[in-house]
C-alpha positions in Angstrom: 0.3 -0.1 0.1 1.5 3.1 -1.1 0.8 6.0 1.4 3.3 8.9 -0.5 6.1 10.7 1.5 5.2 11.0 5.3 4.1 14.5 7.1 6.1 13.7 9.8 9.0 11.6 11.1 9.2 10.7 15.0 11.4 8.3 17.1 9.0 5.7 16.5 6.7 5.9 14.0 6.4 7.8 10.3 3.0 10.0 10.0 1.2 10.0 6.4 -2.1 11.8 5.4 -3.8 9.7 3.1 -7.5 10.0 1.9 -8.4 12.8 4.4 -7.2 10.6 7.4 -3.8 10.4 9.6 -2.0 7.1 9.7 0.9 6.4 12.0 2.9 3.5 10.8 5.3 2.0 13.6 8.8 1.4 13.2 9.7 -2.9 13.5 11.3 -2.9 16.6 8.9 -1.7 18.7 6.3 -4.6 20.6 3.9 -6.0 18.6 1.3 -4.1 21.1 2.6 -0.9 20.9 -0.1 0.5 18.4 -3.0 -1.4 20.5 -0.9 0.4 23.7 -1.3 4.1 22.1 -4.5 4.0 20.6 -6.3 2.7 23.9 -4.9 6.2 25.7 -6.0 8.6 23.0 -9.5 6.8 22.9 -9.4 6.9 27.0 -8.7 10.9 26.4 -11.3 11.5 23.9 -14.3 9.2 26.0 -13.1 12.0 28.5 -14.5 14.4 26.2 -11.9 15.8 25.5 -10.6 17.4 22.3 -8.4 14.7 20.7 -8.4 13.2 17.2 -11.1 10.1 16.7 -9.2 7.2 16.6 -10.7 5.3 13.3 -8.9 1.6 13.0 -5.9 -0.2 14.5 -4.1 -2.5 12.0 -1.5 -3.6 10.1 0.1 -2.0 6.6 2.3 -3.9 4.9 3.2 -5.9 8.1 3.7 -2.8 10.3 1.3 -1.6 12.8 -0.7 1.3 12.3 -3.2 3.8 13.8 -5.9 5.3 11.6 -7.0 8.6 13.0 -9.3 11.9 12.2 -7.2 14.5 10.2 -7.6 17.6 12.2 -6.9 20.7 9.8 -4.8 23.0 11.1 -1.8 24.6 11.8 0.3 23.9 15.4 0.0 26.7 18.7 4.1 26.1 18.4 3.8 26.9 14.8 1.9 29.6 15.4 4.0 31.3 18.0 7.1 30.5 15.8 5.4 33.2 13.3 4.8 35.5 15.5 6.6 35.4 19.1 4.5 38.5 20.2 2.2 36.3 20.4 3.6 34.0 22.5 1.7 34.7 26.0 -1.5 34.9 24.5 -1.4 31.4 23.3 0.4 29.9 25.8 -2.4 30.9 28.1 -5.0 29.2 26.1 -2.7 26.0 26.3 -2.4 26.0 29.7 -6.4 26.3 30.1 -6.6 23.0 27.9 -3.9 21.3 30.1 -5.9 22.1 33.4 -8.9 20.5 31.7 -7.2 17.5 31.3 -5.3 17.6 35.3 -9.1 18.3 36.4 -10.3 14.3 35.2 -9.7 11.3 36.8 -7.6 8.6 35.1 -7.7 5.7 37.4 -8.2 3.0 34.4 -4.7 4.1 32.7 -1.4 3.2 33.1 0.2 4.8 36.6 2.5 7.5 36.2 4.1 5.6 38.8 5.2 1.8 37.2 6.1 4.4 34.4 8.6 6.4 36.1 10.0 2.9 38.1 10.3 1.7 34.2 12.2 4.8 33.0 14.3 5.4 35.8 15.2 1.7 35.6 16.2 1.9 32.3 17.4 5.3 32.4 21.9 5.7 30.6 24.0 7.4 33.3 22.5 6.7 36.2 24.3 3.8 38.7 22.5 1.4 40.9 22.7 3.8 43.8 21.2 6.6 42.0 19.1 5.3 40.4 17.7 3.8 44.2 17.6 7.2 45.8 15.8 8.1 42.8 13.1 5.9 43.1 12.9 6.1 46.5 11.8 9.6 46.3 9.5 8.5 43.5 7.7 6.1 46.2 7.6 8.6 49.0 5.1 11.2 46.6 2.1 11.3 47.2 -0.7 12.2 45.0 -4.5 11.6 43.2 -4.3 10.2 40.3 -5.0 12.7 37.4 -5.4 12.4 33.2 -1.4 13.6 32.7 -0.7 13.4 28.7 3.0 13.1 29.3 4.7 15.2 26.1 2.1 18.1 26.8 3.1 21.6 24.8 2.4 24.0 21.7 3.4 21.8 19.3 0.8 18.8 20.4 -1.9 21.4 20.0 -3.7 22.4 16.7 -5.9 25.4 15.9 -8.5 25.0 13.6 -11.6 27.1 13.6 -10.8 28.5 16.7 -11.1 25.2 18.3 -7.6 23.3 20.0 -7.3 19.9 19.7 -4.9 18.0 21.4 -2.6 15.2 20.0 0.1 12.3 21.4 -1.2 10.4 24.5 1.1 7.9 23.6 2.9 8.8 26.9 -0.2 9.5 29.1 -0.7 8.5 32.6 -2.2 8.5 35.7 -0.5 10.5 37.8 0.4 14.0 40.0 -0.3 17.2 37.4 3.0 18.4 39.6 5.0 15.8 37.2 3.4 16.7 34.2 3.8 20.5 35.0 7.4 20.0 35.2 7.7 17.5 32.2 6.4 20.6 30.4 8.6 23.0 32.1 11.5 20.9 31.1 10.8 20.2 27.8 10.0 24.2 27.0 13.4 24.6 28.6 15.4 22.9 26.2 14.8 25.5 23.7 14.1 28.9 25.4 14.5 29.5 29.1 12.1 32.1 29.0 9.2 30.4 27.2 9.7 27.8 30.0 9.5 30.4 32.7 6.4 32.1 31.3 4.4 28.6 31.1 5.8 28.0 34.9 4.8 31.8 35.9 1.0 31.3 34.0 0.3 27.8 35.2 1.2 28.9 39.1 -0.5 31.8 38.7 -4.0 30.1 37.4 -3.7 26.5 39.6 -2.0 28.5 42.7 0.4 25.6 42.7 4.0 27.1 43.7 7.4 26.4 41.6 8.6 24.6 44.6 5.7 22.4 44.7 5.9 21.8 40.9 9.8 21.2 41.0 9.8 18.9 44.1 9.2 16.1 40.7 12.3 17.8 39.1 14.9 15.2 39.5 12.3 12.3 39.3 11.5 13.6 35.6 14.9 14.4 34.5 15.7 10.8 35.4 13.0 9.5 33.7 13.7 11.8 30.2 17.7 10.3 30.1 16.1 7.0 29.1 14.4 8.3 26.3 17.3 9.3 24.2 16.3 12.0 22.5 18.7 13.5 19.8 17.8 17.0 21.0 18.4 16.8 24.5 21.6 16.5 26.2 22.2 14.1 28.7 24.7 16.9 30.7 21.6 19.0 31.3 19.4 16.3 33.4 22.3 15.1 35.4 22.9 18.2 36.1 19.0 19.1 37.3 19.0 15.3 38.8 22.0 16.7 41.0 20.9 20.2 42.0 17.9 18.7 43.3 18.5 15.4 44.5 22.4 16.0 45.6 24.2 12.4 46.3 
């Protein structure tokens, strides 16, 4: 089946636009359950009444796992802000209102954030057994309500279409602590722009009543989990500096 050229290429899959549908074709090395695992998370978010692309099918295309989903026309908020940086705070404000709605949603039927972070920390590169044990002990000491957390929330995963914003890319979602999800977003922004990261944190704290101290309790745990992802644009030295700063060994 010829899908044409991909419109996007990620670490785990290629994305195609075909017959006005989005088709996500997964890389061969992933477990055979990867497509179902991701689709179920997106279906759950959709069932909660959030603005999420509808899953149409989970199938195989030329022997590769694939998800077929609704195509949302529009531009990401990230692209909009990149074209007009003076509007950054306006669109960041919109994104935080949406994230807060996500964070108000109960998510008891999803994978727990604790299980996900345990797995990531144990497989993190650059951490020895002692460091991992201390970080896992810190993780186990955290108490919180299980709320829906996107896990990869940023302006480029929000599509604006006819004044409606749709949230995409739910593979990293879990049931966990919203403070951890906020720090994860802060960490992603700070990789590219301290100004944008600080704006995000300030606005979220103003709207929610949370403090930077509340959120940064999660800093070493989330930074350690990110080490396991081996992202080409992320520097492991930066993550280690965060881990050592907020959780001195």
